[in-house]
C-alpha positions, 0 to 999 in steps of 0.5 A, a space after each residue: 728952303 733957305 738953309 741958315 749957315 748958323 744951323 746947317 753944316 756941309 754934312 747936313 747939305 750933303 745928306 739933304 742932297 742925297 735924300 732929294 735925289 733918292 726921292 726924285 729917283 726912287 719914290 716920286 715917279 711911282 707914287 701914283 701907282 703905289 697910291 692906287 695899289 695901296 702899297 709900295 715895294 718892300 725893296 724900298 726899305 733897303 734902298 732907303 737904308 742905303 742912303 742913310 734914312 733908316 739909320 738916323 740916330 741909331 748906334 753905328 754898331 747896329 748899322 745906324 748913323 749915330 753922328 746925326 742930329 735933329 737937323 738931319 731929321 728936319 731935312 729928311 722930312 722936307 726932302 721926302 715930302 717932295 713926293 707928295 705922299 705921306 703914306 709912303 713916308 709913314 710906312 717907310 719910316 715906321 721904324 722911327 717910332 717902332 725901333 727907338 723903344 728897343 734902342 733905348 730900353 731893350 736888352 743887349 741881346 735884343 738890340 743885337 738880334 733885331 736892330 741890324 735887320 731893321 736898320 738894313 731894311 731887311 725887316 720892318 718895325 712897327 709901334 703898337 700902342 693905340 687901342 679901339 677904346 682910345 688913342 691919345 689916352 695911353 694910360 688907359 690901354 687894356 691889352 693885357 700880358 699875363 705871366 705864364 712861366 717864362 712867357 707872357 700870354 698877350 690878349 687884346 687889340 691894337 688899331 691904326 697900326 702903321 706897317 701893321 700888316 707886314 711888320 716883322 717886329 711890333 713894339 707893343 704896349 701891354 698891361 702887365 699889372 691888372 690891379 694898377 691904374 693909369 700909367 702904372 702897370 704898363 710894360 713894353 713887349 717886342 712881339 714878332 709878327 709871325 707868332 701864333 695868336 696874332 691876326 691882322 686886318 687891313 684898314 681903309 683910310 681917307 689918305 695915306 693910301 700907300 701906307 699899310 695900316 692895320 688892326 691887330 688882334 692878340 689871342 693868347 699870343 705867347 711871348 717870351 719874358 726875354 722880349 720885355 723892353 725895359 723893366 716890367 710895369 715901367 713901360 710908360 716911360 719908354 713910351 713917353 721917350 718916343 713922343 718928342 721926335 715923333 711929333 717933331 718929324 710930323 711937324 717937319 713933314 707937315 711943313 714939307 707938304 705945305 711947301 709942296 702945296 705952295 710950290 705947285 700953287 705958285 707954278 700953276 698961278 704963273 702959267 694958268 691964264 684967266 680973263 686974259 691974264 695969269 692967275 698970279 696977276 690977280 690980287 686975290 691969288 697973290 694974297 693967297 700966295 703971301 698968306 701961304 709964304 707967311 705961314 711957311 716962314 713962321 713954321 720954319 723958324 719954329 722948326 729950326 729953333 726946336 731942332 736947335 733946342 733938341 740938340 742941346 742937352 741943357 734945353 731938355 725939359 718941360 718948356 721943350 715938350 710944350 714947344 714941340 706940342 705948339 710946333 706940331 699944331 702950328 705946322 699942321 695948321 700951316 699944312 691945312 691952310 696951304 693945302 686948302 689954298 692950293 686946291 682952291 687955286 688949282 681949281 678943277 685940276 686940284 681936285 683930280 686924283 694923282 696931283 700932289 695937292 689933292 693927295 696932300 689935301 686928303 692927308 691933312 687930318 691924319 697929321 693933325 691927329 696922329 702923334 697926339 691930336 691938336 686938342 691933346 697937344 694944347 692941353 699937354 703944352 698948358 700943363 708943361 707950362 704950369 697953367 
């Protein structure tokens, strides 16, 4: 990835180098075993914290690294993608969607109690929004929290929860006003993973095998009112604050995985011989590579422009939300095209379990669906643009 000096400084480059080495030493050699085992060692969280991955964008007083920007997030996503496993990234960084509600709207006591444990890698954070009755329809959630003195009694179900089996803290969307409709009457609660009344079921998936994904069931789970994240009945705005960076990271990692597919395809095409010449000497293969490179260049340009806009306070607004939606769709489409061309060019080897391109091919759809499905992104973009 060519780093434009207009966007990147020495600190960005040093950070990218650290993440590159971390990925090569601590993740890539073990990915195949972790995929087959459908888990990875908990110790990896501490190691990720040591190189600054867990602290990006969080206050220093809690162990974070506040002096970072969207370009750090972009570089982290691209370098981590070199391991070729979206599952490792999803669970290792589940705090990046689970902990921001605490950072943005939690009480001072909650932040001091919870964030240092998460950012050090000691505890695992997860976000629990999606329900069996609907994914992107956040306003339609039905999990309820009924006030009982100084506690809430939480009942309902959440599904497709990343780090759902072993999370120590869940940031959970609940309905606290049963009479309110849509986005009204929704609150956010911090729920500890070991509370009575929580049961967890692991889910089997097409991809992201090494990512712990679960369905959660809350049965009269008692949670203190002091665990409320933000004001009661105003949790929808807390949820919405999360989406920009979640979608930006998904786009950046999709670009990273697409880049891996391009690199592996180019390497294979330069070495593999058919009909007396290298694959790359066949016009049809060269054209595939050019098509992949074109999509990668276009995606990177929009990624970097979006990262720049995310760093500018005056750029925040409806247009930026629309651009992030379009970016996510472009990046995941690029990942889809590059993964398809990679498997096709590698042929039988591309279909073998354990190759990066085979794994990425299986993970394309979760990137296109997670964080807001492609169709939802188009509709949201159209509304932001005033169509």
